[in-house]
ROLO-333208 format. One record per residue (C-alpha): residue number from 0; residue in three letters; chain; z, x, y negated. Coordinates in pm, 1 decimal. Layout:
<recs>
+-----+-----+-------+----------+----------+----------+
:   n : res : chain :       pz :       px :       py :
+-----+-----+-------+----------+----------+----------+
: NUM : ALA :     A :        Z :        X :        Y :
...
+-----+-----+-------+----------+----------+----------+
</recs>
This chain:
<recs>
+-----+-----+-------+----------+----------+----------+
:   n : res : chain :       pz :       px :       py :
+-----+-----+-------+----------+----------+----------+
:   0 : MET :     A :  -4225.4 :  -1065.0 :  -3670.8 :
:   1 : ASP :     A :  -3877.8 :   -879.4 :  -3647.1 :
:   2 : ASN :     A :  -3731.3 :   -795.2 :  -3306.3 :
:   3 : PRO :     A :  -3358.3 :   -813.8 :  -3357.9 :
:   4 : ALA :     A :  -3149.3 :   -593.0 :  -3159.5 :
:   5 : VAL :     A :  -2983.5 :   -768.6 :  -2887.0 :
:   6 : SER :     A :  -2588.0 :   -739.8 :  -2879.0 :
:   7 : PHE :     A :  -2397.5 :   -769.8 :  -2554.4 :
:   8 : ALA :     A :  -2060.1 :   -718.6 :  -2745.2 :
:   9 : PRO :     A :  -1959.6 :  -1075.9 :  -2693.7 :
:  10 : TYR :     A :  -2017.3 :  -1049.1 :  -2342.1 :
:  11 : ALA :     A :  -1823.2 :   -726.3 :  -2288.3 :
:  12 : GLY :     A :  -1509.1 :   -898.8 :  -2148.9 :
:  13 : VAL :     A :  -1703.6 :  -1100.8 :  -1900.3 :
:  14 : ILE :     A :  -1910.4 :   -774.0 :  -1780.8 :
:  15 : ALA :     A :  -1590.9 :   -576.6 :  -1754.4 :
:  16 : GLY :     A :  -1431.1 :   -832.8 :  -1553.4 :
:  17 : ALA :     A :  -1717.6 :   -920.7 :  -1335.2 :
:  18 : THR :     A :  -1734.4 :   -562.5 :  -1267.5 :
:  19 : PHE :     A :  -1381.4 :   -493.8 :  -1168.7 :
:  20 : TRP :     A :  -1380.5 :   -813.7 :   -948.6 :
:  21 : ALA :     A :  -1714.1 :   -670.2 :   -783.6 :
:  22 : PHE :     A :  -1547.9 :   -344.1 :   -729.4 :
:  23 : ILE :     A :  -1254.2 :   -511.3 :   -561.2 :
:  24 : ALA :     A :  -1487.4 :   -700.7 :   -361.7 :
:  25 : VAL :     A :  -1657.1 :   -383.2 :   -210.7 :
:  26 : LEU :     A :  -1345.4 :   -256.8 :   -138.9 :
:  27 : VAL :     A :  -1240.0 :   -495.6 :     67.1 :
:  28 : PHE :     A :  -1575.6 :   -501.8 :    255.3 :
:  29 : ILE :     A :  -1565.1 :   -148.2 :    320.7 :
:  30 : SER :     A :  -1219.8 :   -174.3 :    455.7 :
:  31 : ALA :     A :  -1295.0 :   -464.4 :    678.2 :
:  32 : TRP :     A :  -1636.2 :   -267.7 :    804.9 :
:  33 : LYS :     A :  -1398.7 :     37.2 :    873.4 :
:  34 : ARG :     A :  -1138.0 :   -147.8 :   1065.3 :
:  35 : LYS :     A :  -1402.6 :   -316.7 :   1286.4 :
:  36 : LYS :     A :  -1607.7 :     -6.0 :   1341.9 :
:  37 : ILE :     A :  -1285.3 :    185.2 :   1468.9 :
:  38 : GLU :     A :  -1199.6 :   -114.8 :   1700.9 :
:  39 : THR :     A :  -1563.7 :   -102.5 :   1831.1 :
:  40 : LEU :     A :  -1522.8 :    297.4 :   1904.8 :
:  41 : ARG :     A :  -1190.0 :    218.8 :   2075.4 :
:  42 : HIS :     A :  -1337.4 :    -44.7 :   2287.0 :
:  43 : GLU :     A :  -1632.7 :    197.4 :   2361.8 :
:  44 : THR :     A :  -1392.1 :    470.1 :   2446.8 :
:  45 : ALA :     A :  -1210.8 :    246.4 :   2678.2 :
:  46 : ARG :     A :  -1531.3 :    154.8 :   2847.6 :
:  47 : LEU :     A :  -1642.0 :    535.0 :   2901.9 :
:  48 : LEU :     A :  -1285.6 :    595.1 :   3050.1 :
:  49 : ILE :     A :  -1293.2 :    305.9 :   3292.6 :
:  50 : GLU :     A :  -1654.9 :    395.7 :   3412.5 :
:  51 : LYS :     A :  -1550.9 :    756.2 :   3499.8 :
:  52 : ASN :     A :  -1181.9 :    695.6 :   3604.4 :
:  53 : PRO :     A :  -1151.7 :    349.5 :   3748.7 :
:  54 : ALA :     A :   -799.4 :    389.5 :   3852.7 :
:  55 : VAL :     A :   -700.2 :    427.5 :   3459.0 :
:  56 : ASP :     A :   -331.6 :    300.5 :   3425.7 :
:  57 : ALA :     A :   -223.3 :     71.3 :   3179.9 :
:  58 : ALA :     A :    -18.2 :    298.0 :   2969.2 :
:  59 : THR :     A :   -316.1 :    521.5 :   2880.1 :
:  60 : LEU :     A :   -508.0 :    185.6 :   2752.4 :
:  61 : ALA :     A :   -220.8 :     82.8 :   2575.4 :
:  62 : GLN :     A :   -198.2 :    405.5 :   2418.9 :
:  63 : LEU :     A :   -562.9 :    401.3 :   2312.0 :
:  64 : PHE :     A :   -532.4 :     45.1 :   2173.6 :
:  65 : ASP :     A :   -214.0 :    119.9 :   1996.5 :
:  66 : PRO :     A :   -296.9 :     26.6 :   1608.7 :
:  67 : ARG :     A :    -39.0 :    320.4 :   1453.7 :
:  68 : LEU :     A :   -146.2 :    676.5 :   1409.8 :
:  69 : PRO :     A :    -29.5 :    941.8 :   1624.5 :
:  70 : GLY :     A :    298.6 :   1095.7 :   1477.5 :
:  71 : ILE :     A :    390.6 :    786.3 :   1293.7 :
:  72 : GLU :     A :    729.5 :    650.5 :   1416.5 :
:  73 : LYS :     A :    818.9 :    272.3 :   1421.4 :
:  74 : GLY :     A :    929.3 :    131.2 :   1113.4 :
:  75 : ALA :     A :    761.7 :    396.8 :    910.1 :
:  76 : THR :     A :    537.5 :    113.7 :    725.1 :
:  77 : HIS :     A :    848.0 :    -72.0 :    618.9 :
:  78 : ILE :     A :    988.6 :    251.2 :    447.4 :
:  79 : SER :     A :    653.0 :    318.8 :    292.7 :
:  80 : MET :     A :    620.6 :    -16.6 :    139.7 :
:  81 : LYS :     A :    971.7 :    -48.7 :     -3.4 :
:  82 : THR :     A :    904.5 :    307.9 :   -156.6 :
:  83 : ALA :     A :    551.0 :    199.7 :   -289.4 :
:  84 : GLY :     A :    719.1 :   -110.0 :   -423.9 :
:  85 : THR :     A :    966.7 :     53.0 :   -598.1 :
:  86 : ILE :     A :    730.1 :    302.7 :   -767.5 :
:  87 : VAL :     A :    475.3 :     18.5 :   -892.2 :
:  88 : ILE :     A :    807.8 :   -155.6 :  -1060.7 :
:  89 : ALA :     A :    897.3 :    171.4 :  -1223.8 :
:  90 : LEU :     A :    511.2 :    187.4 :  -1345.5 :
:  91 : GLY :     A :    558.4 :   -177.9 :  -1489.2 :
:  92 : LEU :     A :    885.7 :    -97.0 :  -1640.4 :
:  93 : GLY :     A :    735.3 :    238.6 :  -1799.1 :
:  94 : LEU :     A :    423.8 :     64.2 :  -1932.0 :
:  95 : CYS :     A :    653.4 :   -197.1 :  -2106.2 :
:  96 : MET :     A :    869.4 :     42.8 :  -2274.9 :
:  97 : MET :     A :    560.7 :    235.3 :  -2376.2 :
:  98 : GLY :     A :    409.7 :    -70.0 :  -2542.9 :
:  99 : LEU :     A :    764.3 :   -139.5 :  -2701.9 :
: 100 : CYS :     A :    802.9 :    187.1 :  -2841.3 :
: 101 : PHE :     A :    442.1 :    222.2 :  -2970.8 :
: 102 : THR :     A :    505.0 :   -119.7 :  -3142.0 :
: 103 : PHE :     A :    844.4 :     -2.7 :  -3312.4 :
: 104 : ILE :     A :    679.5 :    319.1 :  -3400.1 :
: 105 : THR :     A :    352.2 :    233.9 :  -3535.8 :
: 106 : GLY :     A :    455.9 :   -139.3 :  -3670.1 :
: 107 : ASP :     A :    122.7 :   -243.8 :  -3498.0 :
: 108 : ARG :     A :    185.9 :   -541.3 :  -3265.5 :
: 109 : THR :     A :   -146.2 :   -464.9 :  -3065.4 :
: 110 : ALA :     A :     58.2 :   -247.0 :  -2859.5 :
: 111 : LEU :     A :    234.6 :   -540.0 :  -2730.1 :
: 112 : GLY :     A :    -48.5 :   -635.8 :  -2514.6 :
: 113 : LEU :     A :     65.3 :   -382.3 :  -2255.9 :
: 114 : SER :     A :    317.2 :   -672.5 :  -2136.1 :
: 115 : GLY :     A :     51.8 :   -831.1 :  -1957.7 :
: 116 : PRO :     A :    -37.9 :   -548.8 :  -1724.2 :
: 117 : ALA :     A :    310.2 :   -446.6 :  -1713.6 :
: 118 : ALA :     A :    428.4 :   -798.3 :  -1611.9 :
: 119 : LEU :     A :    157.9 :   -771.5 :  -1340.1 :
: 120 : LEU :     A :    293.6 :   -434.5 :  -1213.5 :
: 121 : LEU :     A :    637.1 :   -589.8 :  -1194.2 :
: 122 : VAL :     A :    519.7 :   -887.3 :   -978.9 :
: 123 : LEU :     A :    299.0 :   -652.3 :   -759.1 :
: 124 : GLY :     A :    591.4 :   -451.5 :   -681.9 :
: 125 : ALA :     A :    812.4 :   -749.6 :   -616.7 :
: 126 : GLY :     A :    569.3 :   -871.6 :   -403.2 :
: 127 : ILE :     A :    531.4 :   -528.9 :   -183.1 :
: 128 : ILE :     A :    890.5 :   -514.2 :   -152.3 :
: 129 : PHE :     A :    902.9 :   -880.1 :    -28.7 :
: 130 : ALA :     A :    629.5 :   -789.8 :    203.7 :
: 131 : ALA :     A :    829.0 :   -520.8 :    370.4 :
: 132 : ARG :     A :   1037.8 :   -762.1 :    509.4 :
: 133 : PHE :     A :    767.3 :   -889.4 :    753.0 :
: 134 : VAL :     A :    677.0 :   -555.4 :    906.1 :
: 135 : PRO :     A :    891.2 :   -364.8 :   1188.9 :
: 136 : ARG :     A :   1179.1 :   -209.8 :   1064.1 :
: 137 : PRO :     A :   1300.3 :    151.5 :   1183.8 :
: 138 : PRO :     A :   1527.5 :    157.0 :   1470.7 :
: 139 : ALA :     A :   1889.1 :    213.2 :   1380.2 :
: 140 : LYS :     A :   1999.3 :    556.0 :   1423.9 :
: 141 : VAL :     A :   2305.9 :    644.6 :   1609.1 :
: 142 : ALA :     A :   2539.2 :    890.9 :   1450.8 :
: 143 : GLU :     A :   2546.4 :   1233.0 :   1581.6 :
: 144 : THR :     A :   2893.1 :   1270.0 :   1588.7 :
: 145 : GLU :     A :   3104.7 :    991.4 :   1800.1 :
: 146 : VAL :     A :   3430.1 :    865.5 :   1662.1 :
: 147 : SER :     A :   3610.3 :   1018.9 :   1977.4 :
: 148 : GLU :     A :   3508.9 :   1393.8 :   1848.7 :
: 149 : LEU :     A :   3617.8 :   1355.3 :   1503.6 :
: 150 : PRO :     A :   3976.2 :   1443.0 :   1576.3 :
: 151 : LYS :     A :   3858.2 :   1775.3 :   1752.3 :
: 152 : LYS :     A :   3637.5 :   1847.9 :   1467.7 :
: 153 : VAL :     A :   3914.1 :   1831.9 :   1189.3 :
: 154 : SER :     A :   4150.0 :   2034.4 :   1415.6 :
: 155 : GLU :     A :   3883.7 :   2304.3 :   1429.6 :
: 156 : LEU :     A :   3874.2 :   2308.5 :   1038.2 :
+-----+-----+-------+----------+----------+----------+
</recs>
């Protein structure tokens, strides 16, 4: 009796898709677990601080529970999200152009398959830029030179 070789080729796409989504699920789980662990450590630190010094002021506790990292100014997330969205959109446009160039150079239309991932990157970049509207904006910076000082500075030139 022959033992025909088992081929998983028809299921390669399903296996690849399932592997990708399993990887995304693991990333989401690890991110949530890490966030919970950091919050637990903050509460433990606050408990120990209050046990050692019952007269802890509210400003110290507020600083401990501030979700921003030290050294990051308010509004940095807004700027970072807009920058990241712009970069992702540029990647999507570059991928689209690469597919079009390969198609025109080789004459093979299979390179047009890059249009799907390119569209995904374009939509993802636009979504990141749209989501930046919902995070705090940086404070408006006051100009260092006042309008009343301008004539003095011009006359010094």
